[in-house]
C-alpha positions in Angstrom: 0.0 0.0 0.0 2.8 2.4 0.9 4.5 1.7 -2.4 1.3 2.6 -4.3 1.0 6.0 -2.5 4.7 6.8 -3.3 4.2 5.9 -6.9 1.0 8.1 -7.1 2.9 11.1 -5.6 5.8 10.6 -8.0 3.3 10.5 -10.9 1.7 13.8 -9.7 5.1 15.5 -9.4 6.0 14.3 -13.0 2.8 15.6 -14.4 3.2 19.0 -12.8 6.8 19.2 -14.0 5.9 18.4 -17.6 3.1 21.1 -17.4 5.6 23.7 -16.2 8.1 22.8 -19.0 5.4 23.1 -21.6 4.4 26.6 -20.3 8.0 27.7 -20.4 8.4 26.5 -24.0 5.2 28.1 -25.1 5.4 31.4 -23.3 9.0 31.7 -22.1 10.1 31.9 -18.6 8.7 35.1 -17.4 10.2 37.0 -14.5 7.2 39.3 -14.4 5.2 37.0 -12.2 3.0 35.6 -14.9 3.3 33.2 -17.8 1.0 35.0 -20.1 1.7 35.5 -23.8 3.6 38.7 -24.7 1.4 41.8 -25.0 0.7 42.9 -28.5 3.6 45.0 -29.8 2.9 48.6 -30.6 4.5 49.1 -34.0 5.9 52.4 -35.2 4.6 53.3 -38.7 7.5 55.5 -39.6 10.7 53.4 -39.3 13.0 55.7 -41.3 15.7 56.9 -38.9 16.3 60.0 -40.9 12.9 61.3 -39.9 13.9 61.3 -36.2 16.5 64.1 -35.6 16.6 63.6 -31.8 18.2 60.5 -30.3 18.6 59.5 -26.7 20.1 56.5 -24.9 18.4 55.3 -21.7 19.7 52.8 -19.2 16.7 51.1 -17.6 16.8 49.0 -14.5 14.5 46.0 -13.9 14.3 44.5 -17.3 14.9 40.7 -17.2 13.0 39.0 -20.0 11.1 39.5 -23.3 8.0 40.6 -21.4 10.0 43.4 -19.8 11.4 44.5 -23.2 7.9 44.5 -24.8 6.4 46.6 -21.8 9.2 49.2 -22.1 9.0 49.4 -25.9 5.2 49.6 -25.9 5.2 52.4 -23.3 7.7 54.5 -25.2 6.3 53.7 -28.7 2.9 54.9 -27.6 4.3 58.4 -27.2 3.7 60.6 -30.3 6.7 60.9 -32.7 8.8 58.3 -30.7 10.5 55.1 -31.9 12.1 53.1 -29.2 14.3 49.9 -29.5 15.3 48.0 -26.4 18.5 46.0 -25.9 17.9 43.5 -23.1 21.6 42.5 -23.1 22.7 46.1 -22.5 19.7 47.0 -20.4 19.4 50.1 -22.6 16.9 51.7 -24.9 17.6 53.7 -28.0 14.9 56.4 -28.3 14.5 58.3 -31.6 12.2 61.3 -31.5 10.8 63.7 -34.1 11.0 66.5 -31.5 13.1 67.1 -28.4 12.1 65.1 -25.3 12.7 65.9 -21.6 14.2 63.4 -19.2 11.3 63.8 -16.8 8.8 62.8 -19.4 10.7 59.7 -20.4 11.4 58.8 -16.8 7.7 59.0 -16.0 6.8 56.8 -19.0 9.4 54.2 -18.0 8.2 54.4 -14.4 4.6 53.9 -15.3 5.6 50.8 -17.2 7.1 49.4 -14.0 10.8 50.1 -14.5 13.4 52.6 -13.4 15.3 55.0 -15.6 18.9 54.9 -14.4 20.7 57.1 -17.0 19.7 59.5 -19.7 22.0 60.8 -22.4 21.7 62.2 -25.9 23.2 60.2 -28.7 26.1 61.8 -30.5 
């Protein structure tokens, strides 16, 4: 009888493990507390870099996964006249803008997305 209970518990653990692996394969391992699909990407219609005379490099703290990247990009790309590209490896964001932007506005946008703006500099 004891052997049967142990086998049942091992089978339950195996099933739960397989479910977890399938979720990670399907949605990625999310550090954001959920294993939901990525939010829909906000695409910038004008992707010609020559139309964006202002350029900024932001260092953002708290980005760990593709969900984080998508949240930051979506928050910045929702601003009018802004095209943002996130580099997760460098924890940085290249922000192109059609008009000058202020650090406070970008900091607020990044903060509302759930992250922290650590450094703000203009591209050369």
